[in-house]
C-alpha positions as CSV (number, residue, x, y, z in Angstrom):
1,M,-12.6,-118.1,164.1
2,A,-15.7,-117.8,166.9
3,C,-18.5,-119.9,167.3
4,Y,-21.3,-118.6,165.1
5,F,-23.8,-119.7,168.0
6,C,-21.6,-118.2,170.7
7,Q,-21.3,-115.1,168.7
8,R,-25.1,-114.8,168.5
9,N,-25.9,-116.2,172.2
10,I,-28.1,-118.7,170.7
11,K,-27.9,-121.5,173.6
12,E,-30.3,-124.9,171.7
13,I,-30.1,-125.4,167.7
14,D,-33.6,-126.4,166.7
15,F,-34.0,-129.0,164.1
16,K,-37.3,-127.4,162.8
17,N,-34.8,-124.7,161.3
18,T,-33.7,-126.3,158.3
19,E,-32.5,-122.9,156.3
20,L,-29.7,-122.7,159.6
21,L,-28.7,-126.4,159.3
22,Q,-28.0,-126.2,155.6
23,K,-25.3,-123.6,156.7
24,F,-23.4,-127.0,158.0
25,I,-24.0,-129.5,155.4
26,S,-21.7,-129.8,152.7
27,G,-22.8,-130.6,149.4
28,L,-22.9,-134.2,149.1
29,G,-25.3,-133.7,152.8
30,K,-22.3,-134.8,155.4
31,I,-22.0,-132.7,158.4
32,R,-19.1,-130.5,158.1
33,P,-16.5,-130.5,160.9
34,K,-15.3,-128.5,163.4
35,K,-12.5,-127.3,161.7
36,R,-14.6,-125.9,158.7
37,T,-18.1,-124.7,160.7
38,G,-15.7,-122.6,163.3
39,G,-17.8,-123.9,166.3
40,C,-16.7,-124.6,169.5
41,A,-17.4,-128.1,170.7
42,S,-20.3,-128.0,172.4
43,H,-22.3,-126.6,170.4
44,Q,-20.8,-128.9,167.0
45,R,-22.3,-131.5,169.3
46,K,-25.8,-130.1,169.5
47,L,-25.5,-129.3,165.7
48,A,-24.6,-132.4,164.8
49,K,-27.6,-134.2,167.2
50,A,-30.0,-131.4,165.5
51,I,-28.8,-132.4,161.7
52,K,-29.3,-136.1,162.4
53,R,-32.9,-135.4,163.7
54,A,-33.8,-133.2,160.9
55,R,-32.5,-136.4,158.6
56,N,-34.7,-139.1,160.8
57,L,-37.9,-136.3,160.3
58,G,-37.1,-136.1,156.7
59,L,-36.6,-132.1,157.2
60,L,-33.2,-132.8,155.6
61,P,-32.0,-134.9,152.8
62,I,-29.8,-137.9,153.3
63,K,-28.3,-137.8,150.1
C-alpha cells in the first residue's frame, strides 16, 4: 500500500484540516498505526504531530 500523502504530493500536514486527520484516528480516538494507514515513516510522524496539536487546541476530541 502506498503512502496517502506521497500519492497526493502533500509535503506538510496541516493540523487545522480536521476532516483529513479524522481519517487516521480510530473510533476510540487513538492514532492508527503505520501498518493500518499505509503511510511512510516521515509522514506518519508528521501526522501524529498534527493530530496531537489539534487535540491540544481542542479541534479534535481526546476521548
